[in-house]
C-alpha positions as CSV (number, residue, x, y, z in Angstrom):
1,M,-213.3,-47.2,-17.8
2,T,-214.7,-44.2,-16.3
3,P,-214.7,-44.3,-12.4
4,H,-217.6,-44.2,-10.0
5,L,-218.7,-41.6,-7.9
6,A,-220.2,-42.7,-4.6
7,F,-223.1,-41.4,-2.3
8,R,-224.0,-42.8,1.1
9,I,-227.8,-42.4,1.7
10,A,-229.1,-42.2,4.9
11,E,-231.0,-39.4,5.2
12,P,-233.5,-37.5,2.5
13,S,-231.2,-34.4,2.3
14,Q,-228.4,-36.7,0.6
15,V,-230.5,-37.4,-1.8
16,G,-230.3,-33.7,-3.4
17,E,-226.7,-33.9,-3.3
18,A,-226.3,-37.2,-5.4
19,R,-229.3,-35.9,-7.4
20,R,-227.3,-32.3,-8.5
21,A,-223.9,-34.6,-8.8
22,A,-225.8,-36.6,-11.6
23,V,-227.2,-33.9,-13.1
24,R,-223.6,-32.6,-13.6
25,L,-222.3,-35.2,-14.9
26,A,-224.9,-35.7,-17.3
27,T,-224.3,-32.5,-18.7
28,D,-220.7,-33.0,-18.7
29,I,-220.6,-35.9,-21.1
30,G,-223.1,-34.5,-23.4
31,L,-226.2,-35.8,-22.6
32,D,-229.5,-33.5,-24.2
33,E,-231.7,-31.9,-21.6
34,V,-234.4,-34.7,-21.9
35,A,-231.7,-37.2,-21.1
36,S,-230.8,-35.2,-18.0
37,G,-233.8,-34.8,-16.9
38,R,-234.7,-38.4,-16.7
39,V,-231.3,-39.1,-14.8
40,A,-232.5,-36.9,-12.2
41,L,-235.9,-38.5,-11.7
42,A,-233.8,-42.2,-11.6
43,V,-231.4,-41.0,-9.0
44,T,-234.3,-39.0,-7.1
45,E,-236.5,-42.0,-6.9
46,L,-233.9,-44.5,-5.7
47,G,-232.0,-42.4,-3.2
48,T,-235.9,-41.6,-1.7
49,N,-236.4,-45.4,-1.5
50,L,-232.8,-45.9,0.0
51,S,-233.7,-43.3,2.7
52,R,-236.8,-44.4,3.4
53,H,-236.5,-48.4,3.5
54,A,-232.9,-49.2,3.6
55,T,-230.0,-49.9,5.7
56,G,-226.4,-49.3,4.3
57,G,-227.6,-47.5,1.5
58,R,-225.6,-46.1,-1.6
59,L,-225.6,-44.7,-5.0
60,L,-222.9,-45.0,-7.4
61,M,-223.0,-43.1,-10.6
62,A,-220.7,-43.1,-13.5
63,A,-220.5,-42.4,-17.6
64,H,-221.2,-45.3,-20.0
65,V,-219.3,-44.7,-23.1
66,D,-219.6,-47.8,-25.8
67,G,-218.5,-46.5,-29.2
68,D,-220.8,-44.2,-30.5
69,R,-223.4,-44.6,-27.2
70,T,-223.0,-42.1,-24.4
71,G,-225.0,-42.5,-21.1
72,L,-224.9,-42.5,-17.4
73,D,-225.4,-45.4,-15.1
74,V,-226.8,-45.5,-11.9
75,L,-226.7,-48.3,-8.9
76,S,-228.9,-48.5,-5.6
77,L,-227.1,-50.8,-3.1
78,D,-228.1,-51.7,0.2
79,D,-228.0,-54.1,2.9
80,G,-231.7,-54.6,3.4
81,P,-234.1,-55.8,4.3
82,G,-234.4,-57.0,0.5
83,M,-237.8,-57.5,-1.4
84,A,-239.7,-60.7,-1.0
85,D,-241.3,-60.0,-4.7
86,V,-239.7,-57.7,-7.0
87,G,-241.9,-57.7,-9.3
88,R,-244.7,-56.6,-7.2
89,C,-242.3,-53.8,-5.8
90,L,-242.1,-52.7,-9.7
91,A,-245.7,-52.3,-10.3
92,D,-247.2,-48.9,-9.9
93,G,-249.4,-48.5,-6.7
94,Y,-247.8,-51.0,-4.5
95,S,-246.1,-49.4,-1.5
96,T,-245.2,-50.7,2.2
97,S,-245.1,-46.7,3.6
98,G,-248.2,-45.1,2.4
99,T,-246.5,-43.5,-0.8
100,P,-248.4,-43.5,-4.0
101,G,-245.8,-46.6,-5.0
102,T,-244.7,-45.2,-8.6
103,G,-240.9,-45.2,-7.5
104,L,-239.1,-48.0,-8.8
105,G,-241.8,-48.6,-12.0
106,A,-240.7,-44.9,-13.0
107,V,-237.1,-45.6,-12.5
108,Q,-237.4,-48.6,-14.8
109,R,-239.7,-46.6,-17.2
110,V,-237.0,-43.6,-17.8
111,C,-234.3,-45.8,-18.0
112,D,-233.3,-47.7,-21.6
113,E,-231.5,-50.4,-19.6
114,F,-232.6,-51.8,-16.3
115,S,-232.3,-54.5,-14.2
116,M,-232.3,-55.6,-10.6
117,Y,-231.8,-58.4,-7.9
118,S,-232.9,-58.4,-4.3
119,L,-232.8,-61.1,-1.5
120,V,-234.7,-60.7,1.7
121,G,-232.2,-60.4,4.2
122,K,-229.5,-59.9,2.2
123,G,-230.4,-56.5,0.4
124,T,-230.8,-55.2,-3.2
125,V,-228.9,-53.9,-6.3
126,I,-230.6,-51.7,-8.9
127,F,-229.0,-50.9,-12.1
128,G,-230.0,-48.3,-14.6
129,R,-228.7,-46.8,-17.7
130,V,-230.2,-43.8,-19.5
131,L,-228.9,-42.7,-23.2
132,T,-229.3,-39.6,-25.2
133,R,-232.8,-39.3,-27.0
134,Q,-231.3,-39.9,-30.5
135,E,-229.8,-43.1,-29.2
136,R,-233.1,-44.5,-28.0
137,T,-235.0,-44.2,-31.3
138,A,-232.7,-46.3,-33.2
139,A,-230.7,-49.0,-32.2
140,T,-230.7,-48.8,-28.3
141,L,-229.1,-51.7,-27.8
142,P,-227.0,-53.0,-30.6
143,A,-226.3,-56.4,-31.3
144,L,-222.8,-57.0,-29.9
145,R,-221.8,-60.8,-28.9
146,Y,-220.6,-59.5,-25.2
147,V,-222.8,-57.7,-22.4
148,I,-219.9,-55.8,-20.0
149,G,-221.0,-54.6,-16.3
150,A,-218.1,-52.9,-14.3
151,I,-217.5,-50.5,-10.9
152,C,-214.4,-48.9,-10.7
153,L,-213.9,-47.0,-7.0
154,A,-211.2,-44.8,-5.6
155,A,-209.8,-45.5,-2.1
156,P,-211.2,-43.5,0.7
157,G,-210.0,-40.3,0.8
158,E,-208.8,-40.2,-2.9
159,M,-210.4,-38.3,-6.2
160,V,-208.2,-40.8,-8.3
161,S,-208.7,-44.5,-8.7
162,G,-205.0,-46.3,-9.2
163,D,-207.3,-49.1,-10.8
164,G,-208.4,-49.1,-14.7
165,W,-209.9,-51.4,-16.9
166,S,-210.9,-51.4,-20.4
167,F,-212.6,-53.9,-22.9
168,Q,-212.6,-54.0,-26.9
169,A,-214.4,-56.1,-29.2
170,D,-214.4,-57.0,-33.3
171,G,-217.4,-59.4,-33.8
172,D,-216.6,-62.9,-31.8
173,R,-213.4,-61.7,-30.6
174,A,-212.9,-59.7,-27.5
175,S,-210.2,-58.9,-25.0
176,V,-210.4,-57.3,-21.6
177,I,-207.7,-55.6,-19.2
178,V,-208.0,-54.8,-15.3
179,A,-204.8,-52.7,-14.2
180,D,-204.0,-52.1,-10.4
181,G,-201.5,-49.9,-9.9
182,L,-199.0,-50.1,-7.0
183,G,-200.6,-48.3,-3.8
184,H,-203.6,-45.6,-4.9
185,G,-204.0,-42.3,-5.5
186,P,-202.7,-40.3,-8.9
187,V,-198.9,-41.9,-8.9
188,A,-200.7,-45.6,-8.9
189,A,-203.3,-44.2,-11.9
190,E,-200.0,-43.4,-13.8
191,A,-199.2,-47.2,-13.9
192,S,-202.8,-48.7,-14.8
193,D,-203.2,-45.6,-17.3
194,A,-199.8,-47.0,-18.7
195,A,-201.0,-50.3,-19.3
196,L,-204.4,-49.3,-20.4
197,A,-202.8,-47.6,-23.3
198,V,-200.4,-50.2,-24.2
199,F,-203.8,-52.5,-24.3
200,A,-205.3,-49.7,-26.8
201,L,-202.7,-49.6,-29.2
202,R,-202.3,-53.4,-29.7
203,P,-205.9,-54.7,-30.3
204,A,-204.9,-58.0,-32.1
205,A,-202.0,-58.7,-29.3
206,G,-202.3,-62.1,-26.9
207,P,-202.4,-61.8,-23.4
208,E,-198.9,-62.4,-23.2
209,Q,-197.8,-60.4,-25.6
210,L,-199.4,-57.5,-23.9
211,L,-198.5,-58.2,-20.7
212,T,-194.4,-58.3,-22.2
213,V,-194.9,-55.0,-24.1
214,A,-196.3,-53.3,-20.9
215,H,-193.7,-54.6,-18.5
216,E,-191.5,-52.3,-20.9
217,A,-193.9,-49.6,-20.9
218,L,-194.4,-49.4,-16.9
219,R,-190.9,-49.4,-15.8
220,S,-191.2,-45.8,-15.4
221,T,-193.9,-46.0,-13.4
222,R,-194.1,-47.6,-9.6
223,G,-196.0,-50.8,-11.2
224,A,-199.1,-52.5,-11.5
225,A,-200.5,-55.8,-11.5
226,V,-202.1,-56.5,-14.9
227,A,-204.3,-59.2,-16.3
228,V,-205.9,-59.6,-19.8
229,A,-208.2,-62.2,-21.3
230,V,-208.6,-62.6,-24.9
231,L,-212.4,-63.9,-25.3
232,D,-213.7,-66.0,-28.5
233,A,-217.3,-66.0,-27.9
234,E,-218.0,-68.8,-31.3
235,A,-215.4,-71.1,-30.3
236,G,-216.5,-70.6,-26.3
237,T,-212.8,-70.5,-25.5
238,L,-210.6,-67.7,-23.3
239,V,-206.8,-67.2,-22.7
240,F,-205.6,-65.4,-19.9
241,C,-202.4,-64.2,-18.7
242,G,-202.0,-61.9,-15.4
243,A,-199.4,-61.1,-13.0
244,G,-199.9,-59.6,-9.6
245,N,-203.1,-60.0,-7.4
246,I,-205.8,-59.5,-9.9
247,A,-208.2,-62.2,-9.5
248,G,-209.8,-64.1,-12.5
249,R,-213.0,-66.8,-12.4
250,L,-215.4,-68.4,-14.8
251,I,-218.6,-68.7,-12.7
252,S,-221.8,-70.6,-14.1
253,G,-224.6,-72.5,-12.1
254,L,-222.9,-75.4,-12.2
255,A,-219.0,-74.6,-11.9
256,D,-216.2,-72.0,-10.5
257,R,-212.9,-72.1,-11.8
258,S,-210.1,-69.6,-11.0
259,L,-207.9,-68.1,-13.7
260,L,-204.4,-68.8,-13.1
261,S,-202.1,-65.6,-12.7
262,Q,-198.2,-65.9,-11.8
263,H,-196.5,-63.9,-9.0
264,G,-194.7,-60.5,-9.7
265,T,-195.5,-56.6,-11.1
266,V,-195.4,-55.5,-14.2
267,G,-193.1,-52.8,-14.5
268,L,-190.9,-53.8,-11.7
269,Q,-190.5,-58.0,-11.9
270,I,-192.3,-60.9,-13.2
271,R,-191.7,-64.4,-13.4
272,R,-191.9,-66.1,-17.4
273,L,-195.3,-65.1,-18.6
274,A,-197.3,-68.1,-20.3
275,D,-200.6,-67.8,-21.8
276,V,-203.4,-70.2,-20.6
277,S,-206.5,-71.3,-22.4
278,Y,-209.8,-72.4,-20.7
279,E,-213.5,-73.7,-22.0
280,W,-215.8,-70.6,-21.7
281,G,-219.1,-72.7,-20.9
282,E,-222.3,-70.9,-23.0
283,H,-223.6,-69.7,-19.6
284,A,-220.6,-68.9,-17.9
285,I,-219.3,-65.7,-16.8
286,L,-215.9,-64.0,-16.5
287,V,-215.1,-61.9,-13.6
288,L,-212.0,-59.7,-13.4
289,H,-211.3,-57.7,-9.8
290,S,-208.6,-56.0,-8.1
291,D,-207.7,-56.6,-4.9
292,G,-209.6,-54.0,-3.5
293,L,-211.9,-57.1,-3.1
294,A,-211.8,-60.1,-1.2
295,T,-210.8,-63.2,-2.9
296,R,-212.6,-66.0,-1.3
297,W,-216.1,-65.6,-2.2
298,T,-219.0,-67.4,-4.1
299,L,-222.5,-66.4,-5.8
300,A,-223.9,-69.9,-4.7
301,D,-226.2,-68.8,-2.4
302,V,-227.7,-66.1,-4.4
303,G,-229.8,-68.2,-7.0
304,G,-230.8,-66.1,-10.0
305,L,-228.2,-63.3,-9.7
306,L,-226.3,-65.0,-12.7
307,Q,-229.0,-64.3,-14.9
308,C,-229.0,-60.4,-14.2
309,H,-227.5,-57.6,-16.1
310,P,-223.5,-57.9,-15.3
311,V,-223.5,-54.4,-13.6
312,V,-225.9,-55.7,-10.8
313,I,-223.3,-58.6,-10.6
314,A,-220.6,-56.3,-10.1
315,G,-222.3,-54.3,-7.9
316,W,-223.6,-57.1,-5.4
317,L,-220.1,-58.1,-5.4
318,I,-218.6,-54.5,-4.7
319,R,-221.5,-54.4,-1.8
320,D,-220.7,-57.4,0.2
321,Q,-216.4,-57.9,-0.8
322,M,-215.1,-54.7,-1.3
323,R,-212.0,-54.2,1.5
324,G,-213.0,-50.7,2.0
325,R,-209.0,-49.6,2.0
326,D,-207.9,-49.5,-1.7
327,D,-209.3,-48.7,-5.0
328,A,-211.7,-51.2,-5.9
329,T,-212.4,-52.5,-9.3
330,V,-214.6,-55.4,-11.0
331,V,-215.4,-56.1,-14.6
332,V,-218.3,-59.1,-15.4
333,V,-218.4,-60.3,-18.8
334,R,-221.1,-62.3,-20.9
335,R,-221.7,-63.5,-23.7
336,R,-225.0,-62.9,-25.7
């Protein structure tokens, strides 16, 4: 997991700040000069669009590390006005402000992965991922069974997020964890990091077993809300166990099912833990999030969003449901 940097974009001068931060981050994570240049172009074009056309514009960026694949994710979020025809807006030469109209098309071309969703009156989420040059020429998108999208943001005024998440997969089987250390800041991060360390050392363990071990490992910390899901893509099943206020949902165009979590705090006091099994429909997505997001949300009124990249779905939820007073993390998982 890598927490996201966040930048408000309301005027052109803020675009330069975001671009410089993106290039520094790209250099820090080892992206080559060509990839860093593509990052700079994507951030410049997305930020310029926000300053010219949008309200409530924000840019988020974070390192992306998936095995041997390294890159940088950039997200553009805004509250409106939204695009009536996304395809037309992506085509070169289309502009509503007298510019050459190559911005979004250029972003799509320089990114190795790209996805976006827009709704008139609601706003837009745009996602681009830039990988290093050598990774573009071979298997840019390996044949994995799962596609993951996640956003992790620190509480206002904090440099460190007290939330954490991780994902690991081995063929059809995969597991995902979300942890929220009590409070926020570095001390909360110690608790969530301890839970993630247990998760990393026991890749074959079930959710209940992982939380039981984590309960002992977190006793020297302030404790955390933790949830773990073990996924089986071939069987179409999910096994879940959670303690505390990590919310879990299985969502498709036909159903929206909440996952059952126990009361308590891992490391302090928890009730008897038990795994719960669920059917995972072929087109359903799994959403896990910390209490930095409101819990009573729906995606029923945003047709087409579920077909977008999971990062776009995570961005839509962060944009609309983030409480703004605490760390916020949302993880979205889809089977290929």
